[in-house]
C-alpha positions as a Markdown table, in Angstrom:
| # | Residue | x | y | z |
|---|---|---|---|---|
| 1 | Unk | 58.1 | -75.4 | -25.8 |
| 2 | Unk | 54.6 | -76.3 | -27.0 |
| 3 | Unk | 51.4 | -75.2 | -25.3 |
| 4 | Unk | 48.4 | -77.0 | -26.7 |
| 5 | Unk | 48.3 | -77.8 | -30.4 |
| 6 | Unk | 48.2 | -74.3 | -31.9 |
| 7 | Unk | 50.6 | -72.2 | -29.8 |
| 8 | Unk | 54.4 | -72.4 | -29.7 |
| 9 | Unk | 56.4 | -70.2 | -27.4 |
| 10 | Unk | 60.0 | -69.5 | -28.5 |
| 11 | Unk | 62.6 | -68.5 | -25.9 |
| 12 | Unk | 63.7 | -64.9 | -26.4 |
| 13 | Unk | 65.6 | -62.1 | -24.6 |
| 14 | Unk | 63.8 | -59.0 | -23.5 |
| 15 | Unk | 65.7 | -55.8 | -23.1 |
| 16 | Unk | 64.3 | -52.8 | -21.3 |
| 17 | Unk | 65.9 | -49.3 | -21.4 |
| 18 | Unk | 65.4 | -47.1 | -18.3 |
| 19 | Unk | 66.3 | -43.5 | -18.3 |
| 20 | Unk | 66.1 | -40.8 | -15.6 |
| 21 | Unk | 65.6 | -37.1 | -16.1 |
| 22 | Unk | 66.1 | -34.4 | -13.5 |
| 23 | Unk | 62.9 | -32.6 | -12.3 |
| 24 | Unk | 62.4 | -29.3 | -10.6 |
| 25 | Unk | 61.7 | -29.6 | -6.9 |
| 26 | Unk | 58.5 | -27.6 | -7.4 |
| 27 | Unk | 57.2 | -30.5 | -9.5 |
| 28 | Unk | 57.4 | -32.9 | -6.6 |
| 29 | Unk | 54.3 | -33.5 | -4.6 |
| 30 | Unk | 55.2 | -34.2 | -1.0 |
| 31 | Unk | 52.4 | -35.5 | 1.1 |
| 32 | Unk | 52.8 | -35.2 | 4.9 |
| 33 | Unk | 50.8 | -37.8 | 6.8 |
| 34 | Unk | 49.5 | -36.8 | 10.2 |
| 35 | Unk | 48.4 | -39.5 | 12.6 |
| 36 | Unk | 46.2 | -39.4 | 15.6 |
| 37 | Unk | 46.8 | -41.7 | 18.6 |
| 38 | Unk | 44.3 | -43.3 | 20.8 |
| 39 | Unk | 44.5 | -45.1 | 24.1 |
| 40 | Unk | 42.5 | -48.3 | 24.4 |
| 41 | Unk | 42.3 | -49.2 | 28.1 |
| 42 | Unk | 40.5 | -50.7 | 31.0 |
| 43 | Unk | 39.2 | -47.2 | 32.0 |
| 44 | Unk | 37.8 | -46.6 | 28.5 |
| 45 | Unk | 36.1 | -50.0 | 28.4 |
| 46 | Unk | 38.7 | -50.9 | 25.8 |
| 47 | Unk | 37.3 | -48.4 | 23.3 |
| 48 | Unk | 39.7 | -46.0 | 21.5 |
| 49 | Unk | 39.9 | -42.6 | 23.2 |
| 50 | Unk | 41.9 | -39.9 | 21.4 |
| 51 | Unk | 45.0 | -38.7 | 23.2 |
| 52 | Unk | 45.9 | -35.0 | 23.6 |
| 53 | Unk | 48.7 | -33.9 | 21.2 |
| 54 | Unk | 51.3 | -32.2 | 23.4 |
| 55 | Unk | 53.7 | -31.9 | 20.4 |
| 56 | Unk | 51.7 | -32.9 | 17.2 |
| 57 | Unk | 53.4 | -35.7 | 15.3 |
| 58 | Unk | 55.6 | -36.7 | 18.3 |
| 59 | Unk | 54.2 | -36.6 | 21.8 |
| 60 | Unk | 50.7 | -37.5 | 23.0 |
| 61 | Unk | 49.3 | -37.7 | 26.5 |
| 62 | Unk | 46.3 | -38.9 | 28.5 |
| 63 | Unk | 45.6 | -39.1 | 32.3 |
| 64 | Unk | 43.8 | -41.7 | 34.4 |
| 65 | Unk | 42.9 | -42.3 | 38.0 |
| 66 | Unk | 43.4 | -45.8 | 39.3 |
| 67 | Unk | 40.1 | -47.6 | 39.8 |
| 68 | Unk | 38.7 | -49.7 | 42.7 |
| 69 | Unk | 40.7 | -52.8 | 41.6 |
| 70 | Unk | 44.0 | -50.9 | 42.0 |
| 71 | Unk | 45.2 | -51.8 | 38.5 |
| 72 | Unk | 44.7 | -50.4 | 35.0 |
| 73 | Unk | 45.9 | -51.7 | 31.7 |
| 74 | Unk | 46.3 | -50.0 | 28.3 |
| 75 | Unk | 47.6 | -50.1 | 24.7 |
| 76 | Unk | 47.5 | -47.6 | 21.9 |
| 77 | Unk | 46.0 | -47.3 | 18.4 |
| 78 | Unk | 47.3 | -45.2 | 15.5 |
| 79 | Unk | 44.3 | -43.6 | 13.8 |
| 80 | Unk | 41.9 | -45.7 | 15.9 |
| 81 | Unk | 42.8 | -48.6 | 13.6 |
| 82 | Unk | 42.8 | -52.1 | 15.1 |
| 83 | Unk | 45.4 | -53.1 | 12.5 |
| 84 | Unk | 47.8 | -50.4 | 13.9 |
| 85 | Unk | 48.1 | -51.1 | 17.6 |
| 86 | Unk | 51.1 | -50.2 | 19.7 |
| 87 | Unk | 51.4 | -52.9 | 22.4 |
| 88 | Unk | 53.9 | -54.7 | 24.7 |
| 89 | Unk | 55.9 | -57.6 | 23.3 |
| 90 | Unk | 54.0 | -60.0 | 25.6 |
| 91 | Unk | 50.9 | -60.3 | 27.8 |
| 92 | Unk | 51.6 | -58.3 | 31.0 |
| 93 | Unk | 54.1 | -55.9 | 29.5 |
| 94 | Unk | 57.5 | -55.6 | 27.9 |
| 95 | Unk | 59.2 | -53.7 | 25.1 |
| 96 | Unk | 57.1 | -51.7 | 22.7 |
| 97 | Unk | 56.0 | -53.5 | 19.5 |
| 98 | Unk | 53.9 | -52.3 | 16.6 |
| 99 | Unk | 52.0 | -50.6 | 15.2 |
| 100 | Unk | 50.6 | -53.9 | 14.0 |
| 101 | Unk | 47.7 | -56.3 | 14.4 |
| 102 | Unk | 49.4 | -58.7 | 16.9 |
| 103 | Unk | 48.1 | -57.0 | 20.0 |
| 104 | Unk | 45.4 | -59.4 | 21.3 |
| 105 | Unk | 45.5 | -59.6 | 25.1 |
| 106 | Unk | 48.8 | -57.5 | 25.3 |
| 107 | Unk | 48.6 | -54.5 | 27.6 |
| 108 | Unk | 50.9 | -52.5 | 29.8 |
| 109 | Unk | 49.8 | -52.3 | 33.4 |
| 110 | Unk | 49.9 | -49.7 | 36.1 |
| 111 | Unk | 48.8 | -50.0 | 39.7 |
| 112 | Unk | 48.3 | -47.9 | 42.7 |
| 113 | Unk | 45.8 | -46.7 | 45.3 |
| 114 | Unk | 42.3 | -46.1 | 44.2 |
| 115 | Unk | 42.0 | -42.5 | 42.8 |
| 116 | Unk | 45.8 | -42.2 | 42.3 |
| 117 | Unk | 46.4 | -40.1 | 39.2 |
| 118 | Unk | 48.7 | -41.3 | 36.4 |
| 119 | Unk | 49.9 | -39.4 | 33.3 |
| 120 | Unk | 50.7 | -41.6 | 30.3 |
| 121 | Unk | 52.7 | -40.2 | 27.4 |
| 122 | Unk | 53.3 | -41.8 | 24.0 |
| 123 | Unk | 56.3 | -40.4 | 22.2 |
| 124 | Unk | 56.7 | -41.4 | 18.5 |
| 125 | Unk | 59.9 | -40.6 | 16.7 |
| 126 | Unk | 61.6 | -42.1 | 13.7 |
| 127 | Unk | 64.2 | -43.7 | 16.1 |
| 128 | Unk | 61.8 | -45.2 | 18.7 |
| 129 | Unk | 58.4 | -45.3 | 20.3 |
| 130 | Unk | 58.6 | -44.6 | 24.0 |
| 131 | Unk | 55.8 | -44.9 | 26.6 |
| 132 | Unk | 56.2 | -43.1 | 30.0 |
| 133 | Unk | 53.7 | -43.6 | 32.8 |
| 134 | Unk | 54.1 | -41.3 | 35.8 |
| 135 | Unk | 52.3 | -41.0 | 39.1 |
| 136 | Unk | 53.2 | -39.1 | 42.3 |
| 137 | Unk | 54.8 | -42.3 | 43.7 |
| 138 | Unk | 56.1 | -44.2 | 40.6 |
| 139 | Unk | 57.4 | -44.0 | 37.0 |
| 140 | Unk | 57.6 | -46.6 | 34.3 |
| 141 | Unk | 59.2 | -46.4 | 30.9 |
| 142 | Unk | 58.9 | -48.8 | 28.0 |
| 143 | Unk | 60.7 | -48.3 | 24.6 |
| 144 | Unk | 61.0 | -50.0 | 21.3 |
| 145 | Unk | 64.8 | -49.5 | 21.7 |
| 146 | Unk | 65.6 | -50.7 | 25.2 |
| 147 | Unk | 62.9 | -51.8 | 27.6 |
| 148 | Unk | 63.2 | -50.4 | 31.2 |
| 149 | Unk | 61.0 | -50.5 | 34.2 |
């Protein structure tokens, strides 16, 4: 094959030898990444608000009282990063999706009487992400495994 007038490339075979050697476990640097989780919601003016770590690395919680409109909506952010949003599959609710950047306009909704308290928990495990919203009169659960309501 000729490239221009002064360079000619000849086909050839390239061999690469890869070897492995055992290492002592003390030589391995293991980095544990800890994340924080934030709720972005109608009651926070859609600004990220850090959740309380009930069990660090797994379970996070926040509380809200239903406002005068009788409905509140929410989604979550990992590390307050708009590119790592945990959100429902569709506008208005659904199974848990994310963390990703595909969350525009997608919120879970809870409703009740003005002043009614709700506790919202976010559980993050290797197997699934589960959201539980509980009030004295109702309970809703959404999961990345099996949605239920």
